[in-house]
C-alpha positions, 0 to 999 in steps of 0.5 A: 485486529481493525473493524470494518469502521476502523478499515473505512476510515483508513480507505477514507484517509488514503483515497483523501490524500492519495487519489491520482497518484502516481507512483515512481519507486517501491521498496518491500522490506519484508518479503511476505508483504506481496502474498501472491507475487515475489517482491522484486515483481510486485514492486516493479509492477506498481512502478509508473501506476496511477492510483484512481479508485478506492473501496473495500470488501469487508476489511479488505483495501482495494486501491486501483490502479491504472493496470492492477487492483491492489488489495491489501488486509491490514491484519492485526497493526497494519498503518499507512502513513503519507509523508512529505519527505522519503523516511530513513529506510532502515527504520524497524517496522516499515516495510515497505515504501512507496514514493510517489512522483510528486515527493510524497511517500506512501509507507507501510508500516507493520508491528507483527508482519502479519498484513499482507498485500496482493496485486491482480492485474486487470482484464 
């Protein structure tokens, strides 16, 4: 399980690469990944959102979007990759794909499927 410093490194990397990015399309390939919403509702809610802030509470990553706080726990082996292209969606351990308006793709990869994501509307 990643410890606090590793989680902070992931957050710093995501901030460097994703600040101001607009999510144009979301594909969820593992139905348990979004923990507090059905996968289709989770995907629909994130589409069109701009990632405008980054935070962390303990081992939880928080990506702040236009209308939501997107909370992520990587658990044992969760990883993010920012790619310059859309990968093959049949890749075995790729459980979510977030296409960005600039053509890049944020991919969530988790061999053990323990990671979870939560989406909370801003009040």
